[in-house]
C-alpha positions as CSV (number, residue, x, y, z in Angstrom):
1,X,-5.5,-26.3,-34.8
2,X,-7.6,-23.4,-36.1
3,X,-6.4,-19.9,-36.7
4,X,-7.8,-18.6,-33.4
5,X,-5.9,-21.2,-31.4
6,X,-2.7,-20.7,-33.4
7,X,-2.8,-16.9,-32.9
8,X,-3.3,-17.3,-29.1
9,X,-0.5,-19.7,-28.8
10,X,1.8,-17.3,-30.5
11,X,0.7,-14.4,-28.3
12,X,1.4,-16.4,-25.2
13,X,4.7,-17.9,-26.2
14,X,6.0,-14.4,-27.3
15,X,4.6,-12.7,-24.1
16,X,2.5,-10.4,-26.3
17,X,-0.8,-11.4,-24.9
18,X,-2.7,-8.8,-22.9
19,X,-3.9,-10.4,-19.7
20,X,-7.2,-9.2,-18.2
21,X,-8.0,-10.0,-14.6
22,X,-11.5,-9.4,-13.2
23,X,-11.4,-8.8,-9.5
24,X,-8.2,-7.2,-8.1
25,X,-8.5,-8.7,-4.6
26,X,-6.6,-11.2,-2.6
27,X,-6.4,-13.5,-5.6
28,X,-6.5,-11.2,-8.6
29,X,-3.8,-8.8,-7.5
30,X,-1.1,-11.4,-6.8
31,X,-2.0,-13.0,-10.1
32,X,-1.5,-9.7,-11.9
33,X,1.9,-9.3,-10.3
34,X,2.9,-12.8,-11.4
35,X,1.8,-12.0,-15.0
36,X,3.7,-8.8,-15.0
37,X,6.9,-10.5,-13.7
38,X,6.5,-13.1,-16.4
39,X,6.6,-10.3,-19.0
40,X,3.0,-9.8,-19.9
41,X,1.0,-6.6,-19.9
42,X,-2.0,-6.6,-17.5
43,X,-5.4,-4.8,-17.6
44,X,-7.1,-5.2,-14.3
45,X,-10.9,-4.8,-13.7
46,X,-12.6,-4.0,-10.4
47,X,-16.0,-2.7,-9.4
48,X,-14.5,-0.7,-6.5
49,X,-13.5,2.7,-7.8
50,X,-11.4,3.5,-4.8
51,X,-9.3,0.4,-5.3
52,X,-8.9,1.1,-9.0
53,X,-7.7,4.7,-8.3
54,X,-5.3,3.5,-5.6
55,X,-3.7,0.9,-7.8
56,X,-3.3,3.3,-10.6
57,X,-1.5,5.6,-8.2
58,X,0.8,2.8,-7.2
59,X,-0.6,2.5,-3.7
60,X,-0.7,-0.9,-2.0
61,X,-4.1,-2.5,-1.6
62,X,-3.1,-5.1,1.1
63,X,-0.6,-5.3,4.0
64,X,1.3,-8.2,2.4
65,X,1.5,-6.6,-1.1
66,X,3.6,-3.4,-0.9
67,X,2.5,-0.5,-3.1
68,X,5.8,-0.3,-4.8
69,X,5.3,-3.7,-6.4
70,X,3.2,-2.1,-9.1
71,X,5.5,0.9,-9.6
72,X,7.7,-0.4,-12.5
73,X,4.7,-1.7,-14.4
74,X,2.8,1.6,-14.0
75,X,5.9,3.5,-15.2
76,X,6.3,1.2,-18.2
77,X,2.7,1.3,-19.1
78,X,2.3,-2.5,-18.7
79,X,-0.3,-2.3,-16.0
80,X,-3.6,-0.4,-15.6
81,X,-6.7,-0.8,-13.5
82,X,-10.2,0.1,-14.7
83,X,-13.8,-0.2,-13.7
84,X,-14.9,0.1,-17.3
85,X,-16.2,-3.4,-18.2
86,X,-16.7,-2.2,-21.8
87,X,-13.0,-2.7,-22.2
88,X,-13.3,-6.5,-21.7
89,X,-12.8,-7.0,-25.4
90,X,-9.2,-5.7,-25.1
91,X,-7.5,-8.6,-23.2
92,X,-6.5,-11.7,-25.1
93,X,-7.0,-13.8,-21.9
94,X,-9.6,-12.9,-19.3
95,X,-9.1,-14.5,-15.8
96,X,-12.0,-14.3,-13.4
97,X,-11.2,-13.9,-9.7
98,X,-14.6,-12.8,-8.2
99,X,-16.3,-13.9,-5.0
100,X,-18.4,-17.0,-4.7
101,X,-20.2,-16.6,-1.3
102,X,-23.1,-18.5,0.1
103,X,-26.7,-17.4,0.5
104,X,-28.2,-17.2,3.9
105,X,-29.6,-20.7,3.2
106,X,-26.0,-22.0,2.6
107,X,-26.5,-22.4,-1.1
108,X,-24.0,-21.2,-3.7
109,X,-24.3,-17.6,-4.7
110,X,-22.9,-17.3,-8.3
111,X,-24.2,-13.8,-8.9
112,X,-20.7,-12.4,-9.2
113,X,-19.6,-15.1,-11.6
114,X,-22.8,-14.8,-13.7
115,X,-22.5,-11.0,-13.9
116,X,-18.9,-11.2,-15.0
117,X,-19.7,-13.8,-17.6
118,X,-22.5,-11.6,-19.0
119,X,-20.1,-8.6,-19.1
120,X,-17.5,-10.7,-21.0
121,X,-20.2,-12.1,-23.3
122,X,-21.3,-8.7,-24.4
123,X,-17.8,-7.9,-25.7
124,X,-16.5,-11.4,-26.4
125,X,-14.4,-11.7,-29.6
126,X,-12.9,-14.6,-31.4
127,X,-9.7,-16.0,-30.1
128,X,-10.1,-14.9,-26.4
129,X,-9.2,-17.3,-23.6
130,X,-11.5,-17.1,-20.6
131,X,-10.5,-18.8,-17.3
132,X,-12.6,-19.0,-14.2
133,X,-10.5,-19.1,-11.0
134,X,-13.2,-18.5,-8.4
135,X,-13.9,-21.5,-6.1
136,X,-17.1,-23.2,-7.1
137,X,-18.9,-26.5,-7.4
138,X,-18.1,-29.0,-10.2
139,X,-20.0,-28.1,-13.3
140,X,-20.0,-24.4,-13.0
141,X,-17.7,-23.7,-15.9
142,X,-19.7,-25.9,-18.3
143,X,-23.2,-25.4,-16.9
144,X,-23.1,-21.7,-16.0
145,X,-20.2,-20.0,-17.8
146,X,-20.4,-21.6,-21.2
147,X,-24.1,-21.0,-22.0
148,X,-23.7,-17.3,-21.1
149,X,-20.6,-16.9,-23.2
150,X,-22.1,-18.8,-26.2
151,X,-25.3,-16.8,-26.2
152,X,-23.9,-14.4,-28.7
153,X,-23.1,-17.1,-31.3
154,X,-19.4,-17.8,-30.6
155,X,-18.6,-21.4,-29.7
156,X,-16.3,-22.6,-27.0
157,X,-13.4,-24.6,-28.2
158,X,-13.6,-23.1,-31.7
159,X,-14.2,-19.4,-31.6
160,X,-13.1,-18.8,-28.0
161,X,-11.5,-21.0,-25.3
162,X,-12.9,-21.7,-21.8
163,X,-11.0,-23.3,-18.9
164,X,-11.0,-23.5,-15.1
165,X,-7.9,-23.1,-12.9
166,X,-8.6,-22.8,-9.2
167,X,-6.8,-20.2,-7.2
168,X,-4.4,-21.4,-4.5
169,X,-3.5,-18.2,-2.7
170,X,-2.5,-18.1,0.9
171,X,-2.3,-14.4,1.9
172,X,0.6,-13.6,4.1
173,X,2.5,-16.9,3.4
174,X,6.0,-15.7,2.5
175,X,7.2,-19.2,1.5
176,X,4.7,-19.6,-1.3
177,X,3.7,-16.7,-3.5
178,X,1.7,-17.2,-6.7
179,X,4.6,-18.1,-8.9
180,X,5.8,-20.8,-6.6
181,X,2.5,-22.7,-6.3
182,X,1.7,-25.3,-9.0
183,X,-1.5,-24.5,-10.9
184,X,-4.2,-27.0,-11.7
185,X,-5.7,-26.5,-15.2
186,X,-8.9,-28.1,-16.5
187,X,-10.9,-27.7,-19.7
188,X,-13.5,-29.7,-21.7
189,X,-11.5,-29.5,-24.9
190,X,-7.9,-30.0,-25.8
191,X,-7.4,-26.5,-27.3
192,X,-8.6,-24.6,-24.2
193,X,-6.5,-26.9,-21.9
194,X,-3.4,-26.4,-24.0
195,X,-3.8,-22.6,-24.1
196,X,-4.5,-22.4,-20.4
197,X,-1.4,-24.5,-19.7
198,X,0.7,-22.3,-21.9
199,X,-0.6,-19.2,-20.0
200,X,-0.1,-20.5,-16.5
201,X,3.1,-22.3,-17.5
202,X,4.6,-18.9,-18.1
203,X,3.4,-17.6,-14.7
204,X,4.0,-20.4,-12.2
205,X,6.5,-23.1,-11.4
206,X,4.4,-26.0,-12.8
207,X,1.0,-26.7,-14.3
208,X,-1.1,-29.7,-13.4
209,X,-3.5,-30.6,-16.2
210,X,-6.6,-32.5,-15.5
211,X,-9.2,-34.0,-17.9
212,X,-12.0,-31.5,-17.5
213,X,-13.1,-28.3,-15.9
214,X,-15.3,-30.2,-13.5
215,X,-12.3,-32.2,-12.3
216,X,-10.3,-29.0,-11.7
217,X,-13.3,-27.6,-9.8
218,X,-13.4,-30.7,-7.7
219,X,-9.7,-30.4,-7.0
220,X,-10.2,-27.0,-5.3
221,X,-13.1,-28.2,-3.2
222,X,-11.1,-31.3,-2.2
223,X,-8.2,-29.2,-1.0
224,X,-10.4,-26.9,1.1
225,X,-12.6,-29.7,2.4
226,X,-9.5,-31.6,3.6
227,X,-8.6,-28.6,5.7
228,X,-12.2,-28.0,6.9
229,X,-12.6,-31.6,8.0
230,X,-9.3,-31.8,9.9
231,X,-9.9,-28.4,11.6
232,X,-13.3,-29.6,12.6
233,X,-11.7,-32.7,14.0
234,X,-9.3,-30.8,16.3
235,X,-12.0,-28.4,17.2
236,X,-14.1,-31.3,18.4
237,X,-11.1,-32.9,20.2
238,X,-10.6,-29.6,21.9
239,X,-14.1,-29.8,23.4
240,X,-13.6,-33.4,24.5
241,X,-10.2,-33.0,25.9
242,X,-11.2,-29.8,27.7
243,X,-13.9,-31.7,29.5
244,X,-11.2,-34.2,30.6
245,X,-8.8,-31.4,31.7
246,X,-6.4,-32.1,28.9
247,X,-4.7,-29.3,26.9
248,X,-5.4,-30.1,23.2
249,X,-2.5,-27.9,22.0
250,X,-0.1,-29.9,24.1
251,X,-1.5,-33.1,22.6
252,X,-1.2,-31.9,19.0
253,X,2.3,-30.7,19.6
254,X,3.4,-34.0,20.9
255,X,1.5,-36.0,18.2
256,X,3.2,-33.9,15.5
257,X,6.6,-35.4,16.4
258,X,5.4,-38.7,14.7
259,X,7.3,-38.6,11.4
260,X,4.5,-40.3,9.5
261,X,0.7,-40.8,9.5
262,X,-0.1,-37.5,11.3
263,X,-0.5,-33.9,10.1
264,X,-1.0,-31.2,12.8
265,X,-4.0,-28.9,12.5
266,X,-4.8,-26.2,15.0
267,X,-8.1,-25.5,16.7
268,X,-9.5,-22.0,16.9
269,X,-12.5,-19.8,17.4
270,X,-14.1,-20.8,14.1
271,X,-13.2,-20.7,10.4
272,X,-12.7,-17.5,8.4
273,X,-11.6,-16.4,4.9
274,X,-13.3,-16.9,1.7
275,X,-12.7,-20.6,1.1
276,X,-12.7,-22.9,4.1
277,X,-16.0,-21.8,5.8
278,X,-17.8,-21.8,2.4
279,X,-16.5,-24.5,0.0
280,X,-17.7,-27.6,1.9
281,X,-21.3,-26.4,1.5
282,X,-20.8,-25.9,-2.3
283,X,-20.0,-29.6,-2.6
284,X,-22.8,-30.7,-0.2
285,X,-25.3,-28.6,-2.3
286,X,-24.2,-30.1,-5.6
287,X,-24.2,-33.6,-4.1
288,X,-27.9,-33.3,-3.4
289,X,-28.5,-33.0,-7.1
290,X,-27.2,-36.6,-7.5
291,X,-29.0,-37.9,-4.4
292,X,-25.7,-38.6,-2.7
293,X,-25.4,-37.4,0.9
294,X,-22.2,-35.6,2.0
295,X,-22.8,-36.1,5.7
296,X,-19.1,-36.1,6.7
297,X,-18.5,-32.8,4.8
298,X,-21.6,-31.2,6.2
299,X,-20.8,-32.3,9.8
300,X,-17.4,-30.7,9.6
301,X,-19.0,-27.5,8.5
302,X,-21.5,-27.6,11.4
303,X,-18.7,-28.3,14.0
304,X,-16.7,-25.3,12.8
305,X,-19.8,-23.1,12.6
306,X,-20.5,-23.8,16.2
307,X,-17.1,-22.9,17.6
308,X,-17.8,-19.2,18.2
309,X,-20.7,-20.2,20.4
310,X,-18.4,-22.4,22.5
311,X,-15.8,-19.6,22.8
312,X,-18.4,-17.1,24.1
313,X,-19.7,-19.7,26.6
314,X,-16.1,-20.1,27.9
315,X,-15.6,-16.3,27.9
316,X,-18.8,-15.7,29.8
317,X,-18.1,-18.4,32.4
318,X,-14.6,-17.0,32.9
319,X,-15.9,-13.4,33.4
320,X,-18.6,-14.7,35.8
321,X,-15.9,-16.4,37.9
322,X,-14.2,-13.0,38.5
323,X,-17.3,-11.8,40.2
324,X,-18.4,-9.5,37.3
325,X,-21.6,-10.4,35.5
326,X,-21.0,-11.0,31.8
327,X,-24.1,-8.9,30.9
328,X,-22.7,-5.3,31.2
329,X,-19.1,-6.4,31.0
330,X,-16.7,-4.9,28.4
331,X,-14.6,-7.3,26.3
332,X,-11.7,-6.3,24.1
333,X,-11.5,-8.6,21.1
334,X,-7.8,-8.9,20.1
335,X,-7.4,-9.6,16.4
336,X,-10.3,-9.1,13.9
337,X,-8.8,-10.6,10.7
338,X,-9.6,-14.2,10.0
339,X,-5.9,-15.2,10.2
340,X,-2.7,-13.8,11.5
341,X,-0.7,-11.1,9.7
342,X,-3.3,-10.2,7.1
343,X,-6.1,-7.6,7.2
344,X,-8.7,-9.8,5.6
345,X,-11.9,-9.9,7.6
346,X,-14.0,-12.0,5.2
347,X,-16.0,-14.5,7.1
348,X,-13.8,-13.8,10.2
349,X,-15.0,-15.6,13.3
350,X,-14.1,-12.5,15.3
351,X,-17.1,-10.7,13.8
352,X,-19.4,-13.5,14.9
353,X,-17.8,-13.3,18.3
354,X,-18.6,-9.6,18.6
355,X,-22.2,-10.2,17.7
356,X,-22.6,-13.0,20.2
357,X,-20.9,-11.0,22.9
358,X,-23.2,-8.1,22.4
359,X,-26.2,-10.3,22.0
360,X,-25.6,-11.4,25.7
361,X,-25.6,-7.8,26.9
362,X,-21.8,-7.2,27.0
363,X,-19.9,-4.5,25.2
364,X,-17.4,-5.5,22.5
365,X,-14.4,-3.4,21.5
366,X,-11.5,-4.5,19.3
367,X,-7.9,-4.0,18.6
368,X,-6.2,-5.1,15.3
369,X,-3.1,-3.3,14.1
370,X,-4.0,-4.3,10.5
371,X,-7.7,-3.3,10.6
372,X,-7.8,0.3,11.8
373,X,-11.5,0.6,10.7
374,X,-13.8,-2.3,10.2
375,X,-15.0,-2.4,6.5
376,X,-18.4,-3.5,5.5
377,X,-18.8,-7.3,5.2
378,X,-21.6,-9.4,3.7
379,X,-22.4,-11.2,6.9
380,X,-22.0,-8.3,9.4
381,X,-22.7,-5.0,7.6
382,X,-23.9,-3.4,10.9
383,X,-20.4,-3.6,12.3
384,X,-18.8,-1.4,9.6
385,X,-17.1,1.7,10.7
386,X,-16.0,0.5,14.1
387,X,-12.4,1.6,15.0
388,X,-9.5,-0.3,16.5
389,X,-8.8,0.7,20.1
390,X,-5.2,1.4,21.1
391,X,-3.5,-1.5,22.9
392,X,-2.3,0.4,26.0
393,X,-2.1,-0.4,29.7
394,X,-5.0,2.0,30.2
395,X,-7.2,0.2,27.6
396,X,-6.3,-3.2,29.0
397,X,-7.1,-2.2,32.6
398,X,-10.4,-0.6,31.6
399,X,-11.9,-3.8,30.1
400,X,-13.2,-6.8,32.0
401,X,-11.6,-9.4,29.6
402,X,-9.4,-9.7,26.5
403,X,-10.5,-12.3,24.0
404,X,-7.7,-13.3,21.6
405,X,-9.4,-14.2,18.3
406,X,-6.4,-13.7,16.0
407,X,-2.8,-14.1,16.9
408,X,-1.0,-11.4,14.8
409,X,2.8,-11.2,15.1
410,X,4.0,-7.9,16.5
411,X,1.4,-7.7,19.2
412,X,2.8,-7.1,22.7
413,X,1.3,-10.1,24.4
414,X,3.5,-9.6,27.5
415,X,1.7,-6.2,27.9
416,X,-1.6,-7.9,27.6
417,X,-0.7,-10.5,30.3
418,X,0.6,-7.8,32.6
419,X,-2.3,-5.4,32.5
420,X,-5.5,-7.4,31.5
421,X,-7.7,-8.7,34.3
422,X,-8.6,-11.7,32.3
423,X,-7.3,-13.2,29.0
424,X,-9.3,-15.8,27.1
425,X,-7.0,-17.2,24.4
426,X,-8.5,-19.1,21.4
427,X,-5.1,-19.5,19.6
428,X,-2.7,-20.7,22.3
429,X,-0.6,-17.6,21.5
430,X,0.0,-16.7,25.2
431,X,1.5,-20.2,25.9
432,X,3.6,-19.9,22.8
433,X,5.1,-16.7,24.3
434,X,5.7,-18.4,27.6
435,X,2.9,-16.4,29.3
436,X,0.8,-18.4,31.8
437,X,-1.1,-17.7,35.0
438,X,-4.5,-17.8,36.7
439,X,-5.8,-14.9,34.6
440,X,-5.1,-16.6,31.3
441,X,-7.8,-19.1,30.1
442,X,-7.7,-21.2,26.9
443,X,-10.9,-21.5,24.9
């Protein structure tokens, strides 16, 4: 054990290490709170000056993370947010929680990871622990991160320590916050793995060490591909059973009573969020480097990608049956976030639905109690600035159809059933509330 490793071990065990977190979003901010609750001080970095200012005022950034959560740390001086990347030399451990999207050609876009690595490299000092948390393909930590960080002359495993620990956040899940979710940790040398285990062991219920950074990267992809494939399966079953006049939700509910050998997944209008729609394509892209096809993985991605088109076909057919031409109709999209009870619109299928609806000559409005104004998104920047419409009897009677894309709790679905001329439900939420009738169609 060299002096750099020994010093870092002592800082972690005594809770004297300053934890730096790059990216104070849906992953970074809960991680910061977990570190604060474990007794560490945290310096957060974010390129959004509005978010930095809000966090430093103690204002909540997300619906599921109340603003007062940061209050004690701000008062004690153990938390601060900054946009000044020149301060990256200050933390003893730097945890990277930045986006890893796809390009328009469905190839990995590591520009945020690379930019962060370069910013760290410019200020890297001996003894620092650097951990990538962003979801990515196996090999990123070693092939992309390490060369950038070593360009200044410091060496990984000796002068500084590099590891990978994939995020496992599920925004809005009250049962599993960051501290209650085991953390996978991988590194290509024993010193980095030991230090990363010591850090996360202080933050979460349990660490799960694996042999390499690439293995840890593969763990994250495997978790998300598992979900993608199974969601694609039930989405395809929905199409098949619908053609047979069978309700797929009834089938899944009954099948779920089997106490072994079956795990229920729910169909929907398409995949959203930062991970599930993207991660399968990361592995498929990397597999091509080794001349190994990932046909099953790619097929699941294609099935899920096509679901918004199916939904709009069902919507248009249902509107046409009312005697109103879909071209020129007005549709209220109910729920804009990618999942219930969060405000996250990243990769939300509802945005694709709006584009498809308007592409066929209809007008698309939306209501989402958690998204009062639609923010700019990478895929649909032209939709930014649209405002949520009030969910009133007048609004419901004024539109030709309500398309339920996200099933937030707290929405008055009985009001929707009473006043809407037509409801097209992609989440089975109306049936769950006991609301049925000729004007309610599942899609």
